[in-house]
Backbone as JSON, one array per atom type, in Angstrom:
{
  "sequence": "MRITDLYLRYRRKDPWVLAEVDLELAPGSVIEVVGPNGSGKSTLLRVIAGLLRPTRGTVTGRPAIVGYAPERFPAAQPFTVAGYLRHLAAIRKVDETAIDEWTSRLRIEHLLGQRLPDLSKGSAHKVGLAQALLCRPDLLILDEPFAGLDTAARAEIALTVDAIATRGGIVVASDHQGDLRTLPNVTRYEVRDSRVLPMATQAAEPILNVSVRLPLSRASLLAAQLRAEGHEPLLSQDETVEAAE",
  "N": [[80.49, -10.3, 218.42], [78.61, -8.76, 215.96], [76.78, -8.23, 212.86], [74.5, -6.6, 211.08], [71.64, -6.83, 208.78], [73.22, -5.07, 207.04], [73.67, -2.82, 204.81], [75.6, -0.43, 202.67], [76.82, 2.58, 200.51], [78.39, 4.72, 199.18], [77.51, 7.54, 197.92], [74.2, 9.08, 197.55], [73.11, 7.88, 195.45], [74.45, 6.41, 194.69], [75.36, 3.01, 193.18], [74.53, -0.05, 195.55], [77.49, -0.68, 197.78], [77.96, -2.48, 199.79], [75.64, -4.94, 200.71], [72.6, -6.39, 202.6], [73.82, -7.53, 204.39], [75.27, -9.76, 206.89], [76.72, -10.97, 209.83], [78.12, -12.64, 212.5], [81.01, -12.28, 214.36], [82.85, -14.23, 216.14], [83.93, -15.09, 218.97], [87.9, -15.48, 219.61], [88.02, -16.26, 216.62], [88.8, -16.47, 213.11], [88.58, -14.25, 210.72], [88.68, -14.92, 207.07], [88.71, -12.74, 204.57], [87.56, -12.4, 200.94], [87.79, -11.94, 197.67], [86.82, -10.75, 194.09], [89.37, -7.87, 193.0], [88.01, -4.52, 193.59], [85.51, -5.55, 194.98], [84.47, -4.57, 196.96], [85.92, -5.32, 199.5], [87.55, -4.03, 201.22], [86.33, -2.23, 202.24], [84.23, -3.18, 203.51], [86.26, -4.21, 205.63], [87.06, -1.83, 206.81], [84.13, -1.03, 207.7], [83.73, -2.62, 210.0], [86.21, -2.4, 211.38], [85.1, 0.15, 212.51], [85.6, 2.53, 211.21], [84.35, 3.1, 208.59], [80.52, 4.26, 208.61], [77.41, 2.27, 208.18], [75.23, 2.95, 205.91], [73.18, 1.86, 206.28], [71.13, -0.7, 208.63], [72.79, -2.12, 211.5], [76.21, -2.45, 213.77], [77.41, -4.24, 216.11], [78.47, -4.67, 219.55], [80.97, -4.62, 219.0], [84.2, -5.14, 219.83], [86.45, -2.89, 222.52], [89.04, -2.25, 222.17], [91.02, -2.03, 219.07], [92.87, -2.64, 216.52], [93.87, -1.57, 213.15], [95.07, -2.41, 210.32], [95.87, -0.79, 207.04], [95.76, -1.26, 203.57], [97.19, 0.03, 201.97], [99.7, 1.74, 203.22], [99.71, 5.43, 204.88], [101.99, 7.05, 204.23], [102.8, 9.8, 203.71], [103.62, 11.55, 206.09], [104.8, 14.08, 208.61], [106.43, 12.72, 209.94], [109.32, 11.32, 211.69], [109.66, 7.15, 211.69], [110.39, 6.5, 214.14], [109.1, 8.56, 215.78], [106.46, 8.87, 214.78], [105.4, 6.25, 215.95], [105.92, 6.75, 218.41], [103.94, 8.96, 219.17], [101.54, 6.9, 217.92], [101.43, 5.3, 220.22], [101.28, 7.18, 222.77], [98.68, 8.5, 222.05], [97.36, 5.95, 222.29], [97.32, 5.44, 224.48], [99.67, 3.96, 225.67], [102.2, 2.11, 226.73], [105.66, 2.21, 225.8], [107.29, 0.61, 225.36], [106.16, -1.19, 223.98], [106.72, -0.16, 221.34], [109.3, -1.47, 221.14], [108.6, -3.97, 221.25], [107.73, -4.13, 218.93], [109.1, -3.17, 216.77], [111.15, -5.31, 217.04], [110.3, -7.3, 216.28], [108.75, -7.18, 213.64], [111.23, -6.53, 212.67], [112.43, -4.09, 212.04], [114.28, -2.08, 213.63], [116.13, -0.44, 212.86], [115.29, 0.96, 211.49], [114.39, 3.53, 212.65], [114.8, 5.97, 213.03], [114.52, 7.14, 210.46], [112.58, 9.38, 208.13], [109.09, 9.03, 207.8], [107.68, 9.44, 204.48], [110.63, 8.79, 203.11], [110.52, 5.94, 203.39], [111.13, 2.42, 201.87], [107.87, 0.5, 200.61], [107.56, -1.32, 201.25], [108.85, -1.43, 204.06], [107.25, 0.58, 205.04], [104.4, -0.62, 205.01], [105.32, -2.19, 207.4], [105.37, -1.15, 209.15], [102.71, 0.28, 209.45], [101.9, -2.64, 209.86], [102.83, -2.72, 212.59], [102.14, -0.3, 214.33], [99.09, -1.09, 213.8], [98.83, -3.22, 215.91], [100.91, -2.03, 218.65], [98.6, -1.68, 220.31], [98.02, -4.04, 221.37], [95.51, -5.21, 220.07], [91.88, -6.5, 220.85], [89.91, -6.59, 218.61], [91.32, -7.08, 215.19], [92.44, -5.79, 212.35], [92.93, -6.64, 209.29], [94.24, -5.71, 206.19], [95.26, -7.03, 203.61], [97.82, -7.88, 204.88], [99.94, -9.44, 204.53], [101.13, -8.87, 201.63], [103.74, -7.78, 199.6], [105.69, -8.64, 202.65], [108.71, -9.78, 203.9], [109.72, -13.16, 204.21], [110.06, -13.99, 206.67], [108.81, -12.12, 208.11], [106.51, -12.27, 207.44], [105.78, -14.78, 208.45], [105.94, -14.24, 211.24], [103.5, -12.62, 211.39], [101.51, -14.41, 210.76], [101.71, -16.16, 212.74], [101.18, -14.32, 215.15], [98.38, -13.29, 214.22], [97.32, -15.53, 215.13], [98.02, -16.21, 218.11], [96.48, -14.01, 219.12], [93.64, -15.03, 218.34], [93.72, -16.94, 219.69], [93.7, -16.29, 222.4], [91.6, -15.04, 222.4], [90.46, -13.24, 221.34], [89.5, -11.26, 218.34], [90.53, -11.53, 214.46], [90.06, -10.45, 211.44], [90.39, -10.24, 208.09], [91.73, -9.9, 204.85], [93.28, -11.72, 202.55], [95.18, -12.04, 199.92], [97.53, -13.44, 199.4], [97.61, -16.05, 200.73], [98.38, -16.42, 203.04], [97.25, -17.51, 205.84], [96.19, -19.31, 205.5], [97.23, -21.34, 206.46], [97.08, -21.23, 208.99], [94.48, -23.12, 211.4], [90.86, -23.81, 211.54], [89.86, -21.28, 210.48], [87.62, -19.5, 209.06], [86.07, -18.63, 206.09], [84.74, -16.56, 203.92], [83.52, -14.94, 201.0], [83.58, -12.13, 199.16], [80.65, -10.25, 196.9], [79.13, -8.7, 194.05], [78.12, -6.82, 196.11], [77.37, -8.73, 197.99], [78.29, -10.36, 201.1], [79.1, -13.42, 201.19], [79.21, -16.89, 203.31], [81.9, -19.2, 202.51], [82.81, -22.34, 201.46], [84.36, -24.24, 204.04], [88.11, -24.66, 204.6], [90.71, -27.86, 204.79], [93.65, -26.66, 206.68], [96.0, -26.13, 204.28], [98.93, -26.87, 203.25], [101.83, -24.93, 202.7], [104.45, -23.52, 200.8], [107.09, -21.88, 200.46], [109.03, -20.29, 198.01], [112.49, -18.82, 197.42], [114.27, -16.58, 195.18], [116.7, -15.0, 194.38], [117.32, -12.82, 191.85], [118.77, -10.7, 188.88], [116.83, -7.36, 188.72], [115.66, -6.86, 186.86], [114.8, -9.52, 185.49], [113.86, -10.61, 187.45], [111.46, -9.88, 187.31], [110.52, -10.4, 185.03], [110.27, -13.61, 185.52], [108.25, -12.71, 187.75], [106.08, -12.41, 185.82], [105.75, -14.41, 184.65], [105.17, -16.52, 186.99], [102.46, -15.35, 187.55], [101.12, -15.84, 185.34], [100.56, -18.81, 185.31], [98.88, -19.46, 187.95], [100.24, -18.84, 189.99], [101.15, -16.41, 192.78], [103.5, -14.22, 193.07], [106.06, -12.33, 194.87], [107.39, -9.64, 194.54], [110.11, -8.09, 196.03], [112.07, -5.42, 197.87], [114.54, -6.43, 197.83], [115.26, -7.31, 195.47], [114.17, -9.79, 195.48], [112.29, -12.86, 194.57], [109.41, -14.15, 195.54], [107.51, -16.86, 195.75], [104.16, -18.33, 196.38], [103.18, -21.74, 196.44]],
  "CA": [[80.26, -8.93, 217.92], [77.48, -8.76, 215.07], [76.65, -7.22, 211.56], [72.98, -6.92, 211.09], [71.18, -6.38, 207.99], [73.98, -3.8, 206.28], [73.94, -1.85, 203.39], [76.56, 0.33, 202.81], [76.48, 3.13, 199.67], [78.89, 6.31, 199.25], [76.14, 8.52, 197.83], [72.7, 8.57, 197.17], [72.13, 7.36, 194.05], [75.21, 5.18, 193.61], [74.84, 1.58, 193.9], [75.12, -0.58, 196.99], [78.69, -1.27, 197.57], [77.24, -4.01, 200.25], [73.87, -5.21, 200.81], [72.18, -7.45, 203.07], [75.31, -8.14, 205.14], [75.07, -10.5, 208.27], [77.88, -11.46, 210.51], [78.8, -12.83, 213.21], [82.15, -12.46, 215.13], [82.92, -14.98, 217.73], [85.51, -14.16, 220.25], [88.53, -16.67, 218.93], [87.9, -16.23, 215.39], [90.02, -15.77, 212.98], [88.2, -14.34, 209.51], [89.47, -14.38, 205.87], [87.79, -12.32, 203.66], [88.33, -12.81, 200.02], [87.0, -11.32, 196.51], [87.83, -9.88, 193.25], [89.22, -6.88, 193.15], [86.67, -3.35, 193.63], [84.67, -6.16, 195.28], [84.32, -4.46, 198.75], [86.48, -5.84, 200.65], [88.16, -3.24, 202.13], [85.1, -1.25, 202.65], [83.65, -4.14, 204.9], [87.09, -4.62, 206.66], [86.37, -0.12, 207.23], [83.11, -1.41, 208.74], [84.16, -3.6, 210.6], [86.96, -1.59, 212.38], [84.5, 1.45, 212.66], [86.16, 3.84, 210.59], [82.96, 3.74, 207.84], [79.29, 4.44, 209.0], [76.79, 2.0, 207.41], [74.38, 3.7, 205.51], [71.55, 1.51, 206.88], [71.81, -1.53, 209.46], [73.6, -1.97, 212.64], [77.19, -3.48, 213.74], [76.99, -4.11, 217.96], [79.6, -5.24, 220.66], [82.65, -4.56, 219.06], [85.49, -4.63, 221.04], [86.8, -1.57, 222.41], [90.22, -2.1, 221.61], [90.48, -2.28, 217.6], [94.22, -2.52, 215.35], [93.4, -1.82, 212.16], [95.96, -1.74, 209.1], [95.22, -0.48, 205.85], [96.65, -1.9, 202.69], [98.42, 0.76, 201.73], [100.22, 2.73, 204.87], [99.85, 6.89, 204.76], [103.34, 7.29, 204.4], [103.07, 11.25, 203.61], [103.47, 11.92, 207.08], [105.97, 14.52, 208.76], [107.07, 12.33, 211.44], [110.0, 9.67, 211.36], [109.26, 6.01, 212.03], [109.58, 6.22, 215.84], [107.98, 9.53, 216.61], [105.14, 8.15, 214.8], [105.16, 5.08, 216.74], [105.64, 7.35, 220.14], [102.82, 9.66, 219.22], [100.32, 6.26, 218.57], [101.22, 4.59, 221.7], [100.54, 8.01, 223.46], [97.21, 8.36, 221.84], [96.01, 4.25, 222.91], [97.45, 5.15, 226.22], [100.24, 2.25, 225.34], [104.09, 1.62, 227.24], [106.66, 2.5, 224.82], [107.77, -0.79, 225.56], [105.59, -2.41, 222.97], [107.26, -0.03, 220.01], [110.59, -1.92, 220.78], [108.39, -5.13, 221.28], [107.18, -4.66, 217.29], [110.07, -3.03, 215.84], [112.19, -6.27, 216.85], [109.94, -8.48, 216.02], [108.94, -7.42, 212.16], [112.3, -6.22, 211.89], [112.98, -3.03, 211.7], [114.6, -1.64, 214.87], [117.07, 0.0, 211.93], [114.44, 2.38, 210.27], [113.68, 4.42, 213.71], [115.22, 7.33, 212.73], [113.74, 7.44, 208.86], [111.31, 9.53, 207.88], [108.09, 7.99, 206.91], [108.14, 9.37, 203.05], [111.58, 8.44, 202.45], [110.25, 4.37, 203.35], [110.24, 1.58, 200.81], [106.76, 0.68, 200.18], [107.31, -2.58, 202.41], [108.84, -0.73, 205.0], [106.02, 1.48, 205.51], [103.5, -1.37, 205.0], [105.54, -2.89, 208.43], [105.02, 0.62, 209.86], [101.32, 0.08, 209.38], [101.38, -3.72, 211.1], [102.98, -2.04, 214.13], [100.93, 0.83, 214.7], [97.99, -1.27, 214.6], [99.29, -4.3, 216.81], [100.84, -1.56, 219.78], [97.64, -1.77, 221.77], [97.07, -5.34, 222.13], [93.66, -5.41, 219.57], [90.92, -7.74, 220.88], [89.72, -6.68, 217.1], [92.55, -6.6, 214.77], [91.67, -5.59, 211.45], [94.12, -6.76, 208.58], [93.89, -5.35, 204.65], [96.22, -7.26, 203.02], [98.91, -7.85, 205.44], [101.25, -10.5, 203.67], [101.97, -8.47, 200.43], [105.41, -7.42, 200.0], [107.0, -9.02, 203.28], [109.62, -11.25, 203.23], [109.45, -14.77, 204.88], [110.09, -14.0, 208.24], [107.62, -11.01, 208.21], [105.39, -13.14, 207.41], [105.5, -15.86, 209.8], [105.57, -13.41, 212.42], [102.26, -12.16, 210.6], [100.57, -15.1, 210.93], [102.02, -16.37, 214.78], [100.59, -13.01, 216.03], [97.28, -13.84, 214.18], [97.0, -17.29, 215.89], [97.96, -16.24, 219.4], [95.24, -13.46, 219.35], [92.6, -15.61, 218.2], [93.77, -18.65, 220.91], [93.33, -15.61, 223.62], [90.18, -14.52, 222.42], [90.5, -11.16, 219.87], [88.7, -11.92, 216.56], [91.03, -11.31, 213.66], [89.25, -10.21, 210.3], [91.67, -9.93, 206.63], [91.33, -10.45, 203.85], [94.95, -11.83, 201.92], [95.62, -12.63, 198.69], [99.29, -14.72, 199.57], [97.05, -17.46, 201.2], [99.1, -17.4, 204.43], [96.05, -17.83, 206.81], [95.5, -20.94, 205.19], [98.3, -22.17, 206.94], [96.28, -21.51, 210.42], [93.43, -23.99, 211.91], [89.71, -22.74, 211.99], [89.75, -20.17, 209.59], [86.68, -19.29, 208.66], [86.59, -17.35, 204.86], [83.93, -15.31, 203.74], [83.32, -14.23, 199.58], [82.74, -10.44, 198.95], [80.79, -10.62, 195.66], [77.88, -8.36, 193.77], [77.61, -6.63, 197.13], [76.79, -9.45, 199.27], [79.02, -11.09, 201.96], [78.94, -15.11, 201.75], [80.32, -17.99, 203.71], [82.67, -20.23, 201.56], [83.05, -23.9, 202.22], [85.48, -24.68, 205.25], [88.74, -25.96, 203.7], [91.45, -27.79, 205.7], [94.53, -25.84, 206.13], [97.27, -26.49, 202.96], [101.2, -26.37, 203.48], [102.5, -23.4, 202.07], [105.78, -23.92, 199.86], [108.02, -20.44, 199.84], [111.13, -20.74, 197.23], [113.1, -17.61, 197.09], [114.83, -16.97, 194.03], [117.46, -13.82, 193.71], [117.72, -12.44, 190.73], [118.33, -9.4, 188.76], [115.31, -6.84, 188.72], [114.49, -7.43, 185.01], [114.35, -10.9, 185.41], [112.49, -11.37, 188.4], [109.68, -9.23, 186.62], [109.54, -11.69, 184.02], [109.83, -14.62, 186.36], [107.22, -12.81, 188.25], [104.97, -12.12, 185.17], [105.17, -16.13, 184.57], [104.44, -17.33, 187.88], [101.35, -15.11, 187.91], [100.32, -16.78, 184.64], [100.46, -19.76, 185.95], [98.25, -18.78, 188.87], [101.13, -18.45, 191.81], [101.21, -15.33, 193.67], [104.52, -14.09, 193.29], [106.34, -10.88, 195.5], [108.71, -8.71, 194.25], [110.97, -7.67, 197.28], [112.7, -4.43, 197.44], [116.14, -6.52, 197.79], [115.29, -8.16, 194.27], [114.04, -11.69, 195.28], [110.93, -13.45, 193.87], [108.99, -15.39, 196.23], [106.64, -17.75, 195.14], [103.83, -18.72, 197.21], [102.39, -22.5, 196.0]],
  "C": [[79.24, -9.9, 216.51], [76.84, -7.62, 214.33], [75.28, -7.75, 211.22], [72.19, -6.22, 209.65], [71.68, -5.18, 207.29], [73.82, -3.29, 205.54], [75.0, -0.67, 203.63], [76.95, 1.12, 201.17], [77.14, 4.23, 199.77], [77.92, 7.6, 199.35], [74.89, 8.01, 197.4], [72.28, 7.7, 196.28], [73.23, 6.35, 193.5], [74.56, 3.53, 194.3], [75.65, 0.87, 195.19], [76.64, -1.38, 196.8], [78.69, -2.79, 198.34], [75.54, -3.53, 200.79], [73.99, -6.3, 201.59], [73.28, -8.36, 203.72], [74.48, -8.5, 206.78], [75.99, -10.76, 208.66], [77.98, -11.6, 211.76], [80.06, -13.39, 213.81], [82.66, -12.72, 216.22], [83.97, -14.49, 218.37], [86.19, -14.99, 219.67], [88.53, -16.85, 217.55], [88.18, -15.64, 214.78], [89.3, -16.41, 211.29], [88.9, -13.71, 208.26], [88.08, -13.53, 204.92], [88.6, -11.97, 202.11], [87.41, -12.18, 199.02], [87.78, -10.54, 195.4], [87.96, -8.03, 194.02], [88.01, -5.3, 192.87], [85.59, -3.92, 194.27], [83.82, -5.48, 196.22], [84.7, -4.8, 200.07], [87.28, -4.83, 201.45], [87.5, -1.99, 202.88], [84.71, -2.24, 203.72], [84.95, -4.25, 205.94], [86.91, -2.82, 207.46], [85.61, -0.39, 208.25], [83.53, -1.76, 209.73], [84.86, -2.85, 211.84], [86.34, -0.65, 212.7], [84.9, 2.44, 212.23], [85.24, 4.36, 209.54], [81.02, 3.21, 208.97], [78.77, 3.45, 208.24], [75.59, 2.92, 207.0], [72.66, 3.53, 206.47], [72.05, 0.05, 207.56], [72.75, -1.22, 210.56], [75.09, -2.92, 212.89], [77.27, -2.91, 215.53], [77.86, -5.25, 218.41], [80.58, -5.94, 219.8], [83.53, -3.92, 220.17], [86.26, -3.51, 221.3], [88.42, -1.65, 222.09], [90.61, -2.88, 220.09], [92.28, -1.87, 217.08], [93.55, -2.66, 214.28], [94.79, -1.33, 211.17], [95.88, -1.56, 208.0], [95.98, -1.13, 204.64], [97.61, -1.0, 202.05], [98.53, 2.11, 202.44], [99.81, 4.44, 204.27], [101.26, 7.24, 204.95], [103.69, 8.78, 204.21], [103.07, 11.86, 204.6], [104.69, 13.27, 207.85], [106.43, 14.01, 209.96], [108.72, 11.45, 210.88], [109.66, 8.45, 212.23], [108.77, 6.33, 213.89], [109.27, 7.45, 216.83], [106.77, 9.46, 216.3], [104.28, 7.25, 215.78], [104.68, 5.57, 218.34], [104.18, 8.0, 219.93], [101.36, 8.71, 218.92], [100.52, 5.84, 219.62], [100.76, 6.06, 222.4], [99.08, 8.66, 223.32], [96.58, 7.33, 222.3], [96.91, 4.43, 224.05], [98.69, 3.77, 226.35], [101.78, 2.76, 226.01], [104.83, 1.82, 225.98], [107.33, 1.53, 224.38], [107.35, -2.14, 224.24], [106.08, -1.5, 221.57], [108.36, -1.11, 219.78], [110.0, -3.54, 220.32], [108.33, -5.11, 219.73], [107.83, -4.62, 216.67], [110.7, -4.76, 215.77], [111.54, -7.1, 215.84], [109.17, -8.57, 214.16], [110.27, -6.57, 211.78], [112.75, -4.79, 210.98], [113.02, -1.14, 212.74], [115.78, -0.02, 214.19], [116.51, 1.53, 211.19], [113.99, 3.54, 211.58], [113.68, 5.29, 213.3], [114.99, 8.06, 211.31], [112.52, 8.0, 208.93], [110.24, 8.74, 207.27], [108.07, 8.11, 205.4], [109.13, 8.83, 202.61], [111.69, 6.45, 202.45], [109.6, 4.11, 202.04], [108.64, 1.16, 200.93], [106.33, -0.75, 201.32], [107.56, -2.29, 203.83], [107.94, -0.24, 205.57], [104.82, 0.79, 206.26], [103.57, -2.24, 206.48], [105.51, -1.91, 209.46], [103.49, 0.51, 210.36], [100.95, -0.73, 210.33], [101.77, -3.19, 212.24], [102.77, -1.77, 215.19], [99.87, -0.34, 215.28], [98.08, -3.0, 215.82], [100.03, -3.56, 218.35], [99.82, -1.79, 220.93], [97.46, -2.88, 222.17], [95.62, -5.15, 221.73], [93.47, -6.81, 220.32], [89.75, -8.02, 219.35], [90.45, -6.26, 216.45], [91.86, -6.77, 213.25], [93.05, -5.64, 210.3], [94.0, -6.53, 206.9], [94.8, -5.42, 204.21], [97.53, -7.59, 203.31], [100.11, -9.17, 205.03], [101.76, -9.95, 202.99], [103.32, -7.87, 200.77], [105.86, -7.58, 201.35], [107.79, -9.64, 202.69], [108.96, -12.08, 204.18], [109.03, -14.61, 206.28], [109.16, -13.09, 208.82], [106.65, -11.6, 208.32], [104.48, -14.23, 208.19], [105.44, -15.23, 210.79], [103.84, -13.05, 212.48], [100.95, -13.07, 211.5], [100.6, -16.08, 212.63], [101.06, -15.5, 215.38], [98.83, -13.54, 216.1], [96.72, -15.33, 215.1], [96.96, -16.75, 217.04], [97.04, -14.84, 219.68], [94.11, -14.17, 219.33], [92.23, -16.53, 219.3], [93.64, -17.12, 222.42], [91.99, -14.98, 223.54], [89.52, -13.76, 221.78], [90.0, -12.27, 219.1], [89.61, -10.71, 215.74], [89.75, -11.6, 212.34], [90.38, -9.42, 209.35], [91.77, -10.26, 206.15], [93.09, -10.51, 203.09], [95.07, -12.84, 201.32], [96.8, -13.29, 198.33], [98.58, -15.86, 200.33], [97.37, -17.78, 202.6], [98.4, -17.78, 205.94], [95.9, -19.37, 206.32], [96.5, -22.06, 206.05], [97.85, -22.26, 209.01], [94.87, -22.65, 210.53], [92.23, -23.15, 212.02], [89.58, -21.49, 211.2], [88.94, -20.05, 208.85], [86.7, -18.18, 207.4], [84.82, -16.95, 204.37], [83.99, -14.28, 201.91], [83.21, -12.58, 199.35], [82.4, -10.33, 197.36], [79.17, -10.44, 195.52], [77.19, -7.85, 195.26], [77.25, -7.27, 198.22], [78.28, -10.44, 200.01], [78.84, -12.83, 202.34], [80.0, -15.6, 201.76], [80.91, -18.88, 202.16], [82.72, -21.41, 202.59], [84.34, -24.4, 202.93], [86.59, -25.6, 204.42], [89.98, -26.29, 205.14], [93.26, -27.19, 205.49], [96.02, -26.94, 205.19], [98.54, -25.66, 203.5], [101.02, -25.3, 202.74], [103.79, -23.62, 202.15], [106.07, -22.15, 199.56], [109.08, -20.95, 199.43], [111.05, -19.3, 197.36], [114.0, -17.44, 196.17], [115.31, -14.9, 194.01], [117.96, -13.59, 192.51], [117.62, -10.84, 189.88], [117.16, -8.36, 188.5], [114.53, -7.16, 187.27], [114.22, -8.65, 184.59], [113.43, -11.59, 186.04], [111.66, -10.57, 188.63], [109.49, -9.75, 185.8], [109.56, -12.49, 184.6], [108.22, -14.51, 187.59], [105.82, -12.82, 187.53], [104.54, -13.92, 184.32], [104.28, -16.91, 185.41], [103.18, -16.9, 187.98], [100.52, -16.04, 186.28], [99.72, -17.86, 185.12], [99.83, -20.0, 187.4], [98.65, -18.86, 190.44], [100.65, -17.04, 192.16], [102.61, -14.83, 194.12], [104.82, -12.59, 194.11], [107.82, -10.54, 195.57], [109.02, -8.13, 195.35], [111.84, -6.33, 196.83], [114.67, -4.7, 197.06], [116.25, -7.28, 196.29], [114.87, -9.47, 193.94], [112.41, -11.62, 194.92], [110.48, -14.2, 194.87], [107.65, -16.12, 195.98], [105.55, -18.93, 196.16], [102.99, -20.44, 196.37], [101.39, -23.61, 197.29]]
}
């Protein structure tokens, strides 16, 4: 898959969100996209997924089967979890056994009867990941896939990314939590000042996850302290702070 001399802006007189973007995404590659908030990471992911058309430039060689999980799952829909996933499976012409597989792997089987608007943010995020994976994608686009996930789900997504790359698929993800750093041969690009530039390849770093169960008020204070020290804590629905170092 190749992106050539790509420019994108939302309105004619707006500044360029992306400019002079040239990327080649080879089969079997895992691409991590980093950059400051508002730099254009999510815009780049939507372009790669085919959800946004560039103002100028071309995107060629996109695999036919694409899975996309946005950072914020649009939960305000009139479905139960089961109804939504069955609807998506029918659209993608996927056997419903895939629903059983991914709700089990992400541990959301108990939520199948719940309405999407009633889900917690973390649970809705898992539904968004499940719908992206139902179709066994050859191109998987993940926008902050690890944010708000419990340790088991984060490990499952990392294993899934590695498996897709191993069978020759392409994975492109933004990842503030750093879970992709545990995988081998991850290529990193930084989006800054509308450009997308390669970063030096680093050896995979071991990730230490520490879970602490605290009252919510104390958990929020601890999370603030960890952020001040340069860590990325996660405050989960069960009032547990997880810190990745």
